[in-house]
Every structure is written in structure tokens, then in C-alpha cells.
All heavy atoms as a GROMACS GRO file, in nm:
protein
  579
    1MET      N    1   1.893  -0.977   0.397
    1MET     CA    2   1.762  -0.914   0.385
    1MET      C    3   1.660  -1.001   0.457
    1MET      O    4   1.620  -1.106   0.412
    1MET     CB    5   1.726  -0.902   0.238
    1MET     CG    6   1.590  -0.847   0.212
    1MET     SD    7   1.577  -0.822   0.033
    1MET     CE    8   1.405  -0.830   0.014
    2GLY      N    9   1.618  -0.958   0.576
    2GLY     CA   10   1.522  -1.035   0.653
    2GLY      C   11   1.380  -0.994   0.622
    2GLY      O   12   1.334  -0.893   0.673
    3LEU      N   13   1.314  -1.068   0.540
    3LEU     CA   14   1.179  -1.033   0.496
    3LEU      C   15   1.084  -1.020   0.614
    3LEU      O   16   1.006  -0.928   0.621
    3LEU     CB   17   1.126  -1.137   0.397
    3LEU     CG   18   0.989  -1.109   0.338
    3LEU    CD1   19   0.990  -0.978   0.261
    3LEU    CD2   20   0.945  -1.221   0.248
    4THR      N   21   1.094  -1.112   0.711
    4THR     CA   22   1.003  -1.108   0.824
    4THR      C   23   1.022  -0.981   0.906
    4THR      O   24   0.927  -0.916   0.943
    4THR     CB   25   1.022  -1.233   0.913
    4THR    OG1   26   0.999  -1.347   0.833
    4THR    CG2   27   0.926  -1.234   1.029
    5SER      N   28   1.148  -0.941   0.932
    5SER     CA   29   1.170  -0.820   1.010
    5SER      C   30   1.126  -0.697   0.933
    5SER      O   31   1.072  -0.603   0.990
    5SER     CB   32   1.317  -0.808   1.053
    5SER     OG   33   1.400  -0.794   0.939
    6GLU      N   34   1.147  -0.694   0.802
    6GLU     CA   35   1.101  -0.582   0.721
    6GLU      C   36   0.949  -0.575   0.722
    6GLU      O   37   0.891  -0.468   0.736
    6GLU     CB   38   1.149  -0.596   0.576
    6GLU     CG   39   1.296  -0.573   0.558
    6GLU     CD   40   1.341  -0.603   0.415
    6GLU    OE1   41   1.254  -0.626   0.330
    6GLU    OE2   42   1.462  -0.602   0.392
    7ASN      N   43   0.886  -0.689   0.708
    7ASN     CA   44   0.740  -0.692   0.702
    7ASN      C   45   0.679  -0.654   0.837
    7ASN      O   46   0.577  -0.587   0.842
    7ASN     CB   47   0.692  -0.830   0.658
    7ASN     CG   48   0.545  -0.833   0.627
    7ASN    OD1   49   0.490  -0.738   0.574
    7ASN    ND2   50   0.480  -0.941   0.662
    8SER      N   51   0.740  -0.697   0.947
    8SER     CA   52   0.683  -0.668   1.078
    8SER      C   53   0.693  -0.520   1.113
    8SER      O   54   0.625  -0.473   1.201
    8SER     CB   55   0.748  -0.754   1.186
    8SER     OG   56   0.886  -0.724   1.197
    9GLU      N   57   0.779  -0.444   1.043
    9GLU     CA   58   0.788  -0.300   1.065
    9GLU      C   59   0.675  -0.227   0.993
    9GLU      O   60   0.644  -0.114   1.026
    9GLU     CB   61   0.924  -0.248   1.018
    9GLU     CG   62   1.039  -0.300   1.103
    9GLU     CD   63   1.175  -0.258   1.050
    9GLU    OE1   64   1.180  -0.176   0.957
    9GLU    OE2   65   1.275  -0.310   1.101
   10MET      N   66   0.614  -0.290   0.895
   10MET     CA   67   0.502  -0.231   0.822
   10MET      C   68   0.372  -0.267   0.892
   10MET      O   69   0.363  -0.370   0.958
   10MET     CB   70   0.495  -0.287   0.678
   10MET     CG   71   0.604  -0.242   0.588
   10MET     SD   72   0.575  -0.297   0.417
   10MET     CE   73   0.637  -0.464   0.424
   11THR      N   74   0.272  -0.182   0.873
   11THR     CA   75   0.141  -0.218   0.922
   11THR      C   76   0.085  -0.329   0.833
   11THR      O   77   0.136  -0.353   0.723
   11THR     CB   78   0.043  -0.098   0.919
   11THR    OG1   79   0.021  -0.060   0.782
   11THR    CG2   80   0.096   0.020   0.999
   12ILE      N   81  -0.018  -0.392   0.878
   12ILE     CA   82  -0.082  -0.497   0.798
   12ILE      C   83  -0.133  -0.436   0.668
   12ILE      O   84  -0.116  -0.496   0.561
   12ILE     CB   85  -0.195  -0.565   0.879
   12ILE    CG1   86  -0.133  -0.650   0.991
   12ILE    CG2   87  -0.282  -0.651   0.789
   12ILE    CD1   88  -0.231  -0.709   1.089
   13GLU      N   89  -0.189  -0.317   0.676
   13GLU     CA   90  -0.241  -0.251   0.556
   13GLU      C   91  -0.129  -0.220   0.457
   13GLU      O   92  -0.145  -0.236   0.336
   13GLU     CB   93  -0.316  -0.123   0.593
   13GLU     CG   94  -0.445  -0.146   0.668
   13GLU     CD   95  -0.425  -0.170   0.819
   13GLU    OE1   96  -0.310  -0.161   0.869
   13GLU    OE2   97  -0.525  -0.199   0.885
   14GLU      N   98  -0.015  -0.172   0.509
   14GLU     CA   99   0.100  -0.143   0.422
   14GLU      C  100   0.150  -0.270   0.355
   14GLU      O  101   0.187  -0.269   0.238
   14GLU     CB  102   0.212  -0.077   0.502
   14GLU     CG  103   0.182   0.064   0.546
   14GLU     CD  104   0.283   0.118   0.646
   14GLU    OE1  105   0.346   0.039   0.720
   14GLU    OE2  106   0.299   0.242   0.652
   15SER      N  107   0.152  -0.380   0.431
   15SER     CA  108   0.196  -0.507   0.376
   15SER      C  109   0.105  -0.552   0.263
   15SER      O  110   0.152  -0.601   0.159
   15SER     CB  111   0.201  -0.614   0.485
   15SER     OG  112   0.297  -0.580   0.583
   16PHE      N  113  -0.026  -0.536   0.280
   16PHE     CA  114  -0.120  -0.571   0.173
   16PHE      C  115  -0.098  -0.484   0.050
   16PHE      O  116  -0.110  -0.532  -0.063
   16PHE     CB  117  -0.265  -0.562   0.220
   16PHE     CG  118  -0.312  -0.685   0.294
   16PHE    CD1  119  -0.354  -0.677   0.424
   16PHE    CD2  120  -0.314  -0.809   0.230
   16PHE    CE1  121  -0.398  -0.790   0.492
   16PHE    CE2  122  -0.357  -0.923   0.296
   16PHE     CZ  123  -0.399  -0.913   0.428
   17ALA      N  124  -0.064  -0.356   0.070
   17ALA     CA  125  -0.036  -0.267  -0.043
   17ALA      C  126   0.087  -0.315  -0.119
   17ALA      O  127   0.090  -0.314  -0.242
   17ALA     CB  128  -0.018  -0.124   0.005
   18VAL      N  129   0.190  -0.359  -0.047
   18VAL     CA  130   0.312  -0.412  -0.111
   18VAL      C  131   0.277  -0.538  -0.190
   18VAL      O  132   0.322  -0.556  -0.303
   18VAL     CB  133   0.422  -0.439  -0.007
   18VAL    CG1  134   0.538  -0.516  -0.068
   18VAL    CG2  135   0.472  -0.308   0.054
   19LEU      N  136   0.197  -0.625  -0.131
   19LEU     CA  137   0.156  -0.748  -0.201
   19LEU      C  138   0.076  -0.715  -0.327
   19LEU      O  139   0.093  -0.780  -0.430
   19LEU     CB  140   0.074  -0.838  -0.108
   19LEU     CG  141   0.154  -0.915  -0.004
   19LEU    CD1  142   0.060  -0.979   0.097
   19LEU    CD2  143   0.241  -1.020  -0.071
   20ASP      N  144  -0.009  -0.615  -0.319
   20ASP     CA  145  -0.086  -0.573  -0.436
   20ASP      C  146   0.007  -0.524  -0.546
   20ASP      O  147  -0.012  -0.558  -0.664
   20ASP     CB  148  -0.186  -0.464  -0.395
   20ASP     CG  149  -0.282  -0.430  -0.506
   20ASP    OD1  150  -0.340  -0.524  -0.566
   20ASP    OD2  151  -0.301  -0.310  -0.533
   21ASP      N  152   0.109  -0.448  -0.508
   21ASP     CA  153   0.208  -0.401  -0.606
   21ASP      C  154   0.283  -0.518  -0.668
   21ASP      O  155   0.306  -0.522  -0.789
   21ASP     CB  156   0.305  -0.303  -0.539
   21ASP     CG  157   0.408  -0.250  -0.637
   21ASP    OD1  158   0.368  -0.189  -0.738
   21ASP    OD2  159   0.529  -0.271  -0.613
   22MET      N  160   0.319  -0.616  -0.584
   22MET     CA  161   0.388  -0.735  -0.636
   22MET      C  162   0.301  -0.808  -0.736
   22MET      O  163   0.348  -0.852  -0.841
   22MET     CB  164   0.426  -0.830  -0.521
   22MET     CG  165   0.540  -0.786  -0.437
   22MET     SD  166   0.568  -0.911  -0.308
   22MET     CE  167   0.723  -0.856  -0.243
   23ALA      N  168   0.173  -0.822  -0.705
   23ALA     CA  169   0.081  -0.892  -0.796
   23ALA      C  170   0.071  -0.819  -0.929
   23ALA      O  171   0.071  -0.882  -1.036
   23ALA     CB  172  -0.056  -0.904  -0.731
   24SER      N  173   0.068  -0.686  -0.924
   24SER     CA  174   0.063  -0.608  -1.047
   24SER      C  175   0.190  -0.629  -1.130
   24SER      O  176   0.184  -0.642  -1.253
   24SER     CB  177   0.047  -0.459  -1.016
   24SER     OG  178  -0.078  -0.436  -0.957
   25ARG      N  179   0.303  -0.632  -1.063
   25ARG     CA  180   0.429  -0.653  -1.134
   25ARG      C  181   0.435  -0.792  -1.196
   25ARG      O  182   0.489  -0.810  -1.305
   25ARG     CB  183   0.548  -0.631  -1.040
   25ARG     CG  184   0.566  -0.484  -1.002
   25ARG     CD  185   0.677  -0.462  -0.904
   25ARG     NE  186   0.804  -0.507  -0.959
   25ARG     CZ  187   0.911  -0.532  -0.884
   25ARG    NH1  188   0.904  -0.518  -0.752
   25ARG    NH2  189   1.024  -0.572  -0.938
   26LEU      N  190   0.379  -0.891  -1.126
   26LEU     CA  191   0.380  -1.028  -1.179
   26LEU      C  192   0.295  -1.041  -1.306
   26LEU      O  193   0.318  -1.129  -1.387
   26LEU     CB  194   0.333  -1.127  -1.073
   26LEU     CG  195   0.434  -1.160  -0.965
   26LEU    CD1  196   0.367  -1.236  -0.851
   26LEU    CD2  197   0.552  -1.238  -1.020
   27GLU      N  198   0.198  -0.953  -1.322
   27GLU     CA  199   0.112  -0.956  -1.440
   27GLU      C  200   0.180  -0.894  -1.562
   27GLU      O  201   0.130  -0.907  -1.674
   27GLU     CB  202  -0.019  -0.883  -1.411
   27GLU     CG  203  -0.105  -0.955  -1.309
   27GLU     CD  204  -0.227  -0.876  -1.268
   27GLU    OE1  205  -0.242  -0.759  -1.309
   27GLU    OE2  206  -0.308  -0.931  -1.194
   28ASP      N  207   0.296  -0.830  -1.542
   28ASP     CA  208   0.369  -0.766  -1.651
   28ASP      C  209   0.436  -0.872  -1.739
   28ASP      O  210   0.518  -0.950  -1.692
   28ASP     CB  211   0.474  -0.671  -1.593
   28ASP     CG  212   0.549  -0.593  -1.699
   28ASP    OD1  213   0.526  -0.615  -1.820
   28ASP    OD2  214   0.632  -0.508  -1.661
   29ASP      N  215   0.399  -0.875  -1.866
   29ASP     CA  216   0.456  -0.973  -1.960
   29ASP      C  217   0.605  -0.953  -1.983
   29ASP      O  218   0.673  -1.045  -2.029
   29ASP     CB  219   0.382  -0.966  -2.095
   29ASP     CG  220   0.238  -1.014  -2.084
   29ASP    OD1  221   0.206  -1.089  -1.990
   29ASP    OD2  222   0.158  -0.974  -2.171
   30GLU      N  223   0.656  -0.836  -1.955
   30GLU     CA  224   0.797  -0.805  -1.978
   30GLU      C  225   0.886  -0.849  -1.863
   30GLU      O  226   1.010  -0.843  -1.874
   30GLU     CB  227   0.814  -0.654  -2.002
   30GLU     CG  228   0.736  -0.600  -2.120
   30GLU     CD  229   0.784  -0.659  -2.253
   30GLU    OE1  230   0.906  -0.670  -2.272
   30GLU    OE2  231   0.698  -0.695  -2.335
   31LEU      N  232   0.831  -0.894  -1.752
   31LEU     CA  233   0.908  -0.932  -1.634
   31LEU      C  234   0.984  -1.062  -1.661
   31LEU      O  235   0.927  -1.159  -1.712
   31LEU     CB  236   0.813  -0.951  -1.515
   31LEU     CG  237   0.876  -0.964  -1.378
   31LEU    CD1  238   0.951  -0.835  -1.340
   31LEU    CD2  239   0.767  -0.990  -1.275
   32ALA      N  240   1.113  -1.062  -1.630
   32ALA     CA  241   1.196  -1.180  -1.651
   32ALA      C  242   1.149  -1.294  -1.561
   32ALA      O  243   1.096  -1.272  -1.451
   32ALA     CB  244   1.342  -1.147  -1.620
   33LEU      N  245   1.167  -1.415  -1.608
   33LEU     CA  246   1.123  -1.533  -1.534
   33LEU      C  247   1.187  -1.539  -1.395
   33LEU      O  248   1.119  -1.569  -1.296
   33LEU     CB  249   1.158  -1.660  -1.613
   33LEU     CG  250   1.115  -1.792  -1.550
   33LEU    CD1  251   0.964  -1.795  -1.529
   33LEU    CD2  252   1.158  -1.908  -1.637
   34GLU      N  253   1.316  -1.510  -1.386
   34GLU     CA  254   1.385  -1.515  -1.256
   34GLU      C  255   1.327  -1.413  -1.159
   34GLU      O  256   1.307  -1.442  -1.041
   34GLU     CB  257   1.536  -1.489  -1.274
   34GLU     CG  258   1.609  -1.597  -1.349
   34GLU     CD  259   1.600  -1.580  -1.501
   34GLU    OE1  260   1.548  -1.477  -1.550
   34GLU    OE2  261   1.642  -1.673  -1.571
   35GLU      N  262   1.297  -1.293  -1.210
   35GLU     CA  263   1.239  -1.190  -1.124
   35GLU      C  264   1.096  -1.229  -1.084
   35GLU      O  265   1.055  -1.206  -0.970
   35GLU     CB  266   1.240  -1.055  -1.193
   35GLU     CG  267   1.202  -0.942  -1.100
   35GLU     CD  268   1.218  -0.804  -1.161
   35GLU    OE1  269   1.272  -0.793  -1.272
   35GLU    OE2  270   1.175  -0.708  -1.095
   36SER      N  271   1.022  -1.289  -1.175
   36SER     CA  272   0.887  -1.336  -1.142
   36SER      C  273   0.891  -1.438  -1.030
   36SER      O  274   0.813  -1.430  -0.935
   36SER     CB  275   0.821  -1.400  -1.265
   36SER     OG  276   0.799  -1.309  -1.366
   37PHE      N  277   0.982  -1.532  -1.039
   37PHE     CA  278   0.994  -1.636  -0.938
   37PHE      C  279   1.034  -1.575  -0.804
   37PHE      O  280   0.981  -1.612  -0.699
   37PHE     CB  281   1.095  -1.742  -0.982
   37PHE     CG  282   1.101  -1.860  -0.890
   37PHE    CD1  283   0.993  -1.945  -0.876
   37PHE    CD2  284   1.216  -1.883  -0.815
   37PHE    CE1  285   0.998  -2.054  -0.791
   37PHE    CE2  286   1.221  -1.992  -0.729
   37PHE     CZ  287   1.113  -2.077  -0.717
   38SER      N  288   1.127  -1.479  -0.806
   38SER     CA  289   1.171  -1.413  -0.683
   38SER      C  290   1.056  -1.336  -0.618
   38SER      O  291   1.034  -1.344  -0.497
   38SER     CB  292   1.287  -1.319  -0.714
   38SER     OG  293   1.325  -1.247  -0.600
   39LEU      N  294   0.980  -1.262  -0.700
   39LEU     CA  295   0.864  -1.189  -0.647
   39LEU      C  296   0.761  -1.284  -0.588
   39LEU      O  297   0.703  -1.257  -0.483
   39LEU     CB  298   0.799  -1.106  -0.758
   39LEU     CG  299   0.855  -0.968  -0.784
   39LEU    CD1  300   0.786  -0.905  -0.906
   39LEU    CD2  301   0.839  -0.878  -0.664
   40TYR      N  302   0.738  -1.396  -0.657
   40TYR     CA  303   0.642  -1.495  -0.609
   40TYR      C  304   0.685  -1.548  -0.472
   40TYR      O  305   0.604  -1.556  -0.380
   40TYR     CB  306   0.629  -1.608  -0.710
   40TYR     CG  307   0.538  -1.719  -0.662
   40TYR    CD1  308   0.400  -1.706  -0.670
   40TYR    CD2  309   0.591  -1.837  -0.608
   40TYR    CE1  310   0.317  -1.808  -0.625
   40TYR    CE2  311   0.509  -1.938  -0.563
   40TYR     CZ  312   0.371  -1.923  -0.572
   40TYR     OH  313   0.290  -2.022  -0.526
   41GLN      N  314   0.812  -1.582  -0.459
   41GLN     CA  315   0.863  -1.635  -0.332
   41GLN      C  316   0.849  -1.531  -0.220
   41GLN      O  317   0.806  -1.565  -0.109
   41GLN     CB  318   1.008  -1.677  -0.344
   41GLN     CG  319   1.028  -1.805  -0.422
   41GLN     CD  320   1.175  -1.845  -0.427
   41GLN    OE1  321   1.262  -1.766  -0.459
   41GLN    NE2  322   1.199  -1.971  -0.394
   42LYS      N  323   0.885  -1.407  -0.248
   42LYS     CA  324   0.874  -1.301  -0.148
   42LYS      C  325   0.728  -1.279  -0.109
   42LYS      O  326   0.695  -1.260   0.008
   42LYS     CB  327   0.934  -1.171  -0.200
   42LYS     CG  328   1.085  -1.174  -0.208
   42LYS     CD  329   1.139  -1.046  -0.269
   42LYS     CE  330   1.289  -1.056  -0.288
   42LYS     NZ  331   1.344  -0.936  -0.354
   43GLY      N  332   0.640  -1.281  -0.209
   43GLY     CA  333   0.498  -1.262  -0.181
   43GLY      C  334   0.441  -1.372  -0.095
   43GLY      O  335   0.365  -1.347  -0.002
   44MET      N  336   0.480  -1.495  -0.122
   44MET     CA  337   0.431  -1.608  -0.042
   44MET      C  338   0.482  -1.600   0.101
   44MET      O  339   0.408  -1.628   0.196
   44MET     CB  340   0.470  -1.741  -0.107
   44MET     CG  341   0.401  -1.768  -0.240
   44MET     SD  342   0.220  -1.758  -0.232
   44MET     CE  343   0.182  -1.899  -0.132
   45ALA      N  344   0.607  -1.557   0.119
   45ALA     CA  345   0.663  -1.540   0.254
   45ALA      C  346   0.588  -1.429   0.328
   45ALA      O  347   0.558  -1.441   0.447
   45ALA     CB  348   0.812  -1.511   0.246
   46MET      N  349   0.558  -1.320   0.255
   46MET     CA  350   0.483  -1.211   0.317
   46MET      C  351   0.343  -1.256   0.356
   46MET      O  352   0.293  -1.221   0.464
   46MET     CB  353   0.474  -1.092   0.222
   46MET     CG  354   0.599  -1.009   0.215
   46MET     SD  355   0.575  -0.859   0.115
   46MET     CE  356   0.478  -0.760   0.229
   47LEU      N  357   0.278  -1.334   0.271
   47LEU     CA  358   0.144  -1.383   0.303
   47LEU      C  359   0.145  -1.470   0.428
   47LEU      O  360   0.057  -1.459   0.514
   47LEU     CB  361   0.087  -1.462   0.185
   47LEU     CG  362   0.029  -1.381   0.071
   47LEU    CD1  363  -0.009  -1.472  -0.045
   47LEU    CD2  364  -0.091  -1.301   0.117
   48LYS      N  365   0.246  -1.556   0.441
   48LYS     CA  366   0.257  -1.641   0.560
   48LYS      C  367   0.276  -1.556   0.684
   48LYS      O  368   0.210  -1.576   0.786
   48LYS     CB  369   0.372  -1.741   0.545
   48LYS     CG  370   0.384  -1.834   0.665
   48LYS     CD  371   0.508  -1.918   0.658
   48LYS     CE  372   0.524  -2.010   0.776
   48LYS     NZ  373   0.503  -1.951   0.907
   49ASP      N  374   0.366  -1.458   0.676
   49ASP     CA  375   0.390  -1.370   0.790
   49ASP      C  376   0.264  -1.291   0.826
   49ASP      O  377   0.229  -1.280   0.944
   49ASP     CB  378   0.505  -1.274   0.758
   49ASP     CG  379   0.538  -1.184   0.875
   49ASP    OD1  380   0.578  -1.236   0.982
   49ASP    OD2  381   0.521  -1.061   0.861
   50LEU      N  382   0.194  -1.240   0.725
   50LEU     CA  383   0.071  -1.166   0.750
   50LEU      C  384  -0.035  -1.254   0.815
   50LEU      O  385  -0.105  -1.210   0.907
   50LEU     CB  386   0.016  -1.107   0.621
   50LEU     CG  387   0.077  -0.974   0.578
   50LEU    CD1  388   0.034  -0.939   0.437
   50LEU    CD2  389   0.038  -0.864   0.674
   51ASN      N  390  -0.047  -1.376   0.769
   51ASN     CA  391  -0.143  -1.468   0.828
   51ASN      C  392  -0.112  -1.491   0.975
   51ASN      O  393  -0.202  -1.490   1.060
   51ASN     CB  394  -0.144  -1.600   0.750
   51ASN     CG  395  -0.254  -1.691   0.795
   51ASN    OD1  396  -0.368  -1.648   0.814
   51ASN    ND2  397  -0.223  -1.818   0.812
   52ASP      N  398   0.017  -1.509   1.007
   52ASP     CA  399   0.058  -1.528   1.146
   52ASP      C  400   0.026  -1.404   1.230
   52ASP      O  401  -0.022  -1.414   1.342
   52ASP     CB  402   0.207  -1.559   1.155
   52ASP     CG  403   0.244  -1.695   1.096
   52ASP    OD1  404   0.153  -1.778   1.074
   52ASP    OD2  405   0.365  -1.716   1.070
   53ARG      N  406   0.054  -1.286   1.174
   53ARG     CA  407   0.027  -1.161   1.246
   53ARG      C  408  -0.121  -1.141   1.270
   53ARG      O  409  -0.164  -1.101   1.378
   53ARG     CB  410   0.085  -1.042   1.168
   53ARG     CG  411   0.237  -1.040   1.171
   53ARG     CD  412   0.296  -0.938   1.079
   53ARG     NE  413   0.256  -0.803   1.117
   53ARG     CZ  414   0.270  -0.697   1.039
   53ARG    NH1  415   0.323  -0.710   0.918
   53ARG    NH2  416   0.233  -0.578   1.080
   54ILE      N  417  -0.202  -1.170   1.170
   54ILE     CA  418  -0.348  -1.156   1.184
   54ILE      C  419  -0.400  -1.254   1.288
   54ILE      O  420  -0.484  -1.220   1.370
   54ILE     CB  421  -0.418  -1.172   1.048
   54ILE    CG1  422  -0.386  -1.051   0.959
   54ILE    CG2  423  -0.569  -1.189   1.065
   54ILE    CD1  424  -0.428  -1.066   0.815
   55ASP      N  425  -0.348  -1.377   1.288
   55ASP     CA  426  -0.388  -1.475   1.389
   55ASP      C  427  -0.357  -1.425   1.529
   55ASP      O  428  -0.438  -1.440   1.622
   55ASP     CB  429  -0.319  -1.610   1.366
   55ASP     CG  430  -0.378  -1.688   1.251
   55ASP    OD1  431  -0.489  -1.653   1.203
   55ASP    OD2  432  -0.313  -1.785   1.207
   56ARG      N  433  -0.238  -1.364   1.548
   56ARG     CA  434  -0.201  -1.312   1.680
   56ARG      C  435  -0.295  -1.199   1.723
   56ARG      O  436  -0.337  -1.194   1.838
   56ARG     CB  437  -0.056  -1.262   1.680
   56ARG     CG  438   0.046  -1.372   1.687
   56ARG     CD  439   0.185  -1.319   1.718
   56ARG     NE  440   0.233  -1.219   1.624
   56ARG     CZ  441   0.300  -1.244   1.513
   56ARG    NH1  442   0.325  -1.369   1.479
   56ARG    NH2  443   0.340  -1.147   1.435
   57VAL      N  444  -0.330  -1.111   1.629
   57VAL     CA  445  -0.420  -1.000   1.661
   57VAL      C  446  -0.557  -1.054   1.700
   57VAL      O  447  -0.617  -1.009   1.799
   57VAL     CB  448  -0.431  -0.901   1.542
   57VAL    CG1  449  -0.545  -0.803   1.563
   57VAL    CG2  450  -0.300  -0.828   1.522
   58GLU      N  451  -0.607  -1.152   1.626
   58GLU     CA  452  -0.738  -1.210   1.657
   58GLU      C  453  -0.738  -1.272   1.796
   58GLU      O  454  -0.836  -1.260   1.870
   58GLU     CB  455  -0.776  -1.314   1.552
   58GLU     CG  456  -0.818  -1.254   1.420
   58GLU     CD  457  -0.848  -1.359   1.315
   58GLU    OE1  458  -0.810  -1.477   1.332
   58GLU    OE2  459  -0.909  -1.322   1.214
   59LYS      N  460  -0.630  -1.337   1.833
   59LYS     CA  461  -0.623  -1.400   1.965
   59LYS      C  462  -0.615  -1.297   2.076
   59LYS      O  463  -0.654  -1.325   2.190
   59LYS     CB  464  -0.504  -1.494   1.972
   59LYS     CG  465  -0.524  -1.618   1.887
   59LYS     CD  466  -0.403  -1.708   1.886
   59LYS     CE  467  -0.427  -1.825   1.794
   59LYS     NZ  468  -0.309  -1.905   1.770
   60GLN      N  469  -0.565  -1.177   2.046
   60GLN     CA  470  -0.553  -1.073   2.148
   60GLN      C  471  -0.681  -0.993   2.164
   60GLN      O  472  -0.698  -0.923   2.264
   60GLN     CB  473  -0.439  -0.977   2.112
   60GLN     CG  474  -0.304  -1.042   2.120
   60GLN     CD  475  -0.193  -0.951   2.066
   60GLN    OE1  476  -0.221  -0.846   2.010
   60GLN    NE2  477  -0.070  -0.993   2.082
   61MET      N  478  -0.770  -1.003   2.068
   61MET     CA  479  -0.895  -0.926   2.076
   61MET      C  480  -0.980  -0.978   2.190
   61MET      O  481  -0.981  -1.095   2.222
   61MET     CB  482  -0.973  -0.937   1.944
   61MET     CG  483  -0.905  -0.868   1.829
   61MET     SD  484  -0.995  -0.887   1.675
   61MET     CE  485  -1.147  -0.803   1.709
   62GLN      N  486  -1.051  -0.886   2.252
   62GLN     CA  487  -1.141  -0.922   2.358
   62GLN      C  488  -1.279  -0.866   2.329
   62GLN      O  489  -1.293  -0.762   2.264
   62GLN     CB  490  -1.093  -0.868   2.493
   62GLN     CG  491  -0.964  -0.933   2.540
   62GLN     CD  492  -0.926  -0.886   2.678
   62GLN    OE1  493  -0.960  -0.775   2.718
   62GLN    NE2  494  -0.856  -0.970   2.750
   63ILE      N  495  -1.378  -0.936   2.380
   63ILE     CA  496  -1.517  -0.891   2.364
   63ILE      C  497  -1.557  -0.824   2.496
   63ILE      O  498  -1.535  -0.880   2.604
   63ILE     CB  499  -1.610  -1.010   2.335
   63ILE    CG1  500  -1.570  -1.076   2.204
   63ILE    CG2  501  -1.755  -0.965   2.333
   63ILE    CD1  502  -1.644  -1.205   2.176
   64ILE      N  503  -1.613  -0.706   2.488
   64ILE     CA  504  -1.661  -0.637   2.606
   64ILE      C  505  -1.811  -0.657   2.613
   64ILE      O  506  -1.885  -0.617   2.523
   64ILE     CB  507  -1.626  -0.487   2.602
   64ILE    CG1  508  -1.474  -0.470   2.593
   64ILE    CG2  509  -1.683  -0.415   2.723
   64ILE    CD1  510  -1.429  -0.328   2.573
   65SER      N  511  -1.855  -0.719   2.721
   65SER     CA  512  -1.998  -0.746   2.736
   65SER      C  513  -2.070  -0.621   2.785
   65SER      O  514  -2.009  -0.521   2.820
   65SER     CB  515  -2.020  -0.862   2.833
   65SER     OG  516  -1.977  -0.825   2.962
   66GLY      N  517  -2.202  -0.628   2.791
   66GLY     CA  518  -2.285  -0.515   2.831
   66GLY      C  519  -2.254  -0.463   2.971
   66GLY      O  520  -2.269  -0.346   3.000
   67ASP      N  521  -2.209  -0.552   3.062
   67ASP     CA  522  -2.180  -0.507   3.199
   67ASP      C  523  -2.035  -0.462   3.216
   67ASP      O  524  -1.990  -0.437   3.327
   67ASP     CB  525  -2.215  -0.617   3.299
   67ASP     CG  526  -2.133  -0.745   3.279
   67ASP    OD1  527  -2.048  -0.748   3.190
   67ASP    OD2  528  -2.156  -0.841   3.355
   68GLY      N  529  -1.960  -0.452   3.107
   68GLY     CA  530  -1.823  -0.403   3.113
   68GLY      C  531  -1.718  -0.510   3.134
   68GLY      O  532  -1.600  -0.482   3.132
   69ALA      N  533  -1.760  -0.634   3.153
   69ALA     CA  534  -1.664  -0.743   3.170
   69ALA      C  535  -1.605  -0.778   3.034
   69ALA      O  536  -1.665  -0.757   2.930
   69ALA     CB  537  -1.734  -0.865   3.230
   70THR      N  538  -1.483  -0.829   3.036
   70THR     CA  539  -1.419  -0.868   2.911
   70THR      C  540  -1.395  -1.018   2.910
   70THR      O  541  -1.377  -1.080   3.015
   70THR     CB  542  -1.284  -0.797   2.891
   70THR    OG1  543  -1.195  -0.832   2.997
   70THR    CG2  544  -1.299  -0.647   2.887
   71GLU      N  545  -1.398  -1.073   2.793
   71GLU     CA  546  -1.363  -1.213   2.774
   71GLU      C  547  -1.290  -1.225   2.643
   71GLU      O  548  -1.306  -1.143   2.552
   71GLU     CB  549  -1.486  -1.304   2.778
   71GLU     CG  550  -1.588  -1.272   2.670
   71GLU     CD  551  -1.713  -1.358   2.682
   71GLU    OE1  552  -1.793  -1.333   2.773
   71GLU    OE2  553  -1.728  -1.450   2.598
   72ASP      N  554  -1.204  -1.325   2.634
   72ASP     CA  555  -1.126  -1.343   2.512
   72ASP      C  556  -1.216  -1.374   2.394
   72ASP      O  557  -1.315  -1.445   2.406
   72ASP     CB  558  -1.024  -1.456   2.529
   72ASP     CG  559  -0.912  -1.418   2.623
   72ASP    OD1  560  -0.888  -1.296   2.641
   72ASP    OD2  561  -0.847  -1.508   2.680
   73PHE      N  562  -1.180  -1.319   2.280
   73PHE     CA  563  -1.249  -1.344   2.155
   73PHE      C  564  -1.203  -1.480   2.102
   73PHE      O  565  -1.085  -1.504   2.091
   73PHE     CB  566  -1.215  -1.234   2.055
   73PHE     CG  567  -1.276  -1.252   1.921
   73PHE    CD1  568  -1.407  -1.219   1.897
   73PHE    CD2  569  -1.201  -1.302   1.816
   73PHE    CE1  570  -1.464  -1.235   1.772
   73PHE    CE2  571  -1.256  -1.318   1.691
   73PHE     CZ  572  -1.389  -1.285   1.669
   74THR      N  573  -1.294  -1.566   2.077
   74THR     CA  574  -1.255  -1.698   2.022
   74THR      C  575  -1.329  -1.725   1.896
   74THR      O  576  -1.430  -1.672   1.867
   74THR     CB  577  -1.284  -1.811   2.122
   74THR    OG1  578  -1.421  -1.804   2.162
   74THR    CG2  579  -1.193  -1.798   2.242
   0.00000   0.00000   0.00000
């Protein structure tokens, strides 16, 4: 089960929705400790992957000036 490849197939918004669901499940008092730890690990891996993806998108963004010229967004 390759978490990174699964996550990269989802949009950033879909990934955040999955993380939100994971957080809700972690708040469940009935969740077994082992499952809680597994969810936590998966969530942290997803957060790292999302952070990397967002960084790449930010670096690819460009600013279009008034005269139509583009420059990298920094």
C-alpha cells in the first residue's frame, strides 16, 4: 500500500477531506489504540506529502504583471 502514490492521485482538497475524516475517527473513544496509532501515522505521512505538493504548486505559480510579462512567484 503506497500512501504517497494513493495520495498523489487525489486532489489536494480530497486529501484534506480524508485527513479531516481521520481526525474525526481519532476523536472516537471506542477506537482501538493500535488503530489510533496507525491512523496517526498515515495522517502524518499524508500531511508531509501534502506539504511537499503545496510547495511544488507554489513554486510553479507565476505572477502576471500589468504589461503581460510573467515572473516566478517567490
